[in-house]
C-alpha positions as CSV (number, residue, x, y, z in Angstrom):
1,X,140.5,98.2,97.0
2,X,137.9,96.0,98.9
3,X,134.9,96.0,96.6
4,X,132.7,95.9,100.0
5,X,134.4,98.9,101.3
6,X,134.1,100.8,98.1
7,X,130.6,99.9,97.8
8,X,129.7,101.2,101.3
9,X,131.6,104.2,100.8
10,X,130.0,105.5,97.6
11,X,126.7,104.4,99.0
12,X,127.2,106.9,101.9
13,X,128.3,109.5,99.6
14,X,125.4,108.9,97.3
15,X,122.9,108.8,100.2
16,X,124.0,112.0,101.5
17,X,123.1,113.7,98.1
18,X,119.7,111.4,98.1
19,X,118.7,112.9,101.5
20,X,119.2,116.5,100.6
21,X,117.6,115.8,97.2
22,X,114.5,114.4,98.9
23,X,114.3,116.3,102.1
24,X,116.6,119.3,102.1
25,X,114.2,121.4,100.0
26,X,111.5,121.3,102.8
27,X,113.9,123.6,104.8
28,X,115.8,125.6,102.1
29,X,113.0,126.1,99.4
30,X,109.8,125.9,101.3
31,X,108.7,129.3,100.3
32,X,109.5,128.5,96.4
33,X,107.1,126.9,94.0
34,X,107.3,123.1,94.0
35,X,108.6,123.0,90.5
36,X,111.6,124.9,91.7
37,X,112.3,122.5,94.5
38,X,111.9,119.6,91.9
39,X,114.5,121.0,89.5
40,X,116.9,121.8,92.3
41,X,116.4,118.2,93.8
42,X,116.8,116.8,90.4
43,X,120.2,118.5,90.1
44,X,121.1,117.1,93.4
45,X,119.8,113.9,92.5
46,X,122.2,113.6,89.6
47,X,125.3,113.6,91.8
48,X,123.5,110.8,93.7
49,X,123.2,108.6,90.8
50,X,126.9,109.2,89.5
51,X,127.8,107.6,92.9
52,X,125.0,105.1,93.3
53,X,125.1,103.4,90.1
54,X,129.0,102.6,90.3
55,X,128.5,101.6,93.8
56,X,125.8,99.1,93.1
57,X,127.7,97.6,90.1
58,X,131.0,97.3,92.3
59,X,128.8,95.6,95.1
60,X,127.1,93.3,92.9
61,X,130.4,91.6,92.1
62,X,130.6,90.5,96.0
63,X,126.8,90.8,97.2
64,X,123.4,89.7,95.8
65,X,120.7,92.1,95.0
66,X,118.8,91.8,98.4
67,X,122.0,92.5,100.3
68,X,122.7,95.5,98.3
69,X,119.2,96.7,98.8
70,X,119.5,96.0,102.6
71,X,122.8,97.6,102.7
72,X,121.4,100.8,101.3
73,X,118.4,100.7,103.8
74,X,121.1,100.4,106.8
75,X,123.1,103.4,105.1
76,X,119.9,105.4,104.5
77,X,118.8,105.2,108.1
78,X,122.1,105.8,109.6
79,X,122.6,108.9,107.5
80,X,118.9,110.1,107.7
81,X,118.8,110.2,111.7
82,X,121.6,113.0,111.9
83,X,120.4,114.8,108.9
84,X,116.8,115.0,110.5
85,X,118.5,116.1,114.0
86,X,121.1,118.2,113.0
87,X,120.0,119.8,109.7
88,X,116.3,119.8,109.9
89,X,116.2,120.3,113.7
90,X,113.7,117.5,114.3
91,X,113.6,115.9,117.6
92,X,115.3,112.5,118.3
93,X,112.6,109.9,118.8
94,X,112.8,106.4,120.2
95,X,110.9,105.1,116.9
96,X,114.6,105.8,115.1
97,X,115.9,103.1,117.6
98,X,113.0,100.7,117.0
99,X,113.5,101.1,113.1
100,X,117.1,100.5,113.4
101,X,116.6,97.5,115.3
102,X,114.2,96.1,112.6
103,X,116.9,97.0,110.1
104,X,119.5,94.9,112.0
105,X,117.1,92.0,111.9
106,X,116.8,92.4,108.0
107,X,120.7,92.5,108.0
108,X,120.8,89.2,109.9
109,X,118.5,87.6,107.7
110,X,119.7,88.8,104.3
111,X,123.4,88.3,105.2
112,X,123.2,85.0,107.4
113,X,124.2,82.8,104.5
114,X,127.5,84.5,104.5
115,X,128.3,83.5,108.0
116,X,127.5,79.8,107.7
């Protein structure tokens, strides 16, 4: 299988777990003590790392470290906005568009040597 596509797929799955580990407790465990939220989040984050570590190892065979990081940021924003809107019931903001455009600029600069 293509290492780039495998990396993207694993990072997407990893990021879903990461987003729920970092922010899901704000909705579901808001009335519980913070230590409970932290322990539940750590449990969820284990699955994030079980996907993220192999994703980065595979990705590093075809991308450099900066490219992997920017790819992760693109995936993070791409998955965070729907999470915020659909799960957390946050309003969509134009700021997400501006942030996305900034990330696209970062993608251009970090991957431009690949296209020359």
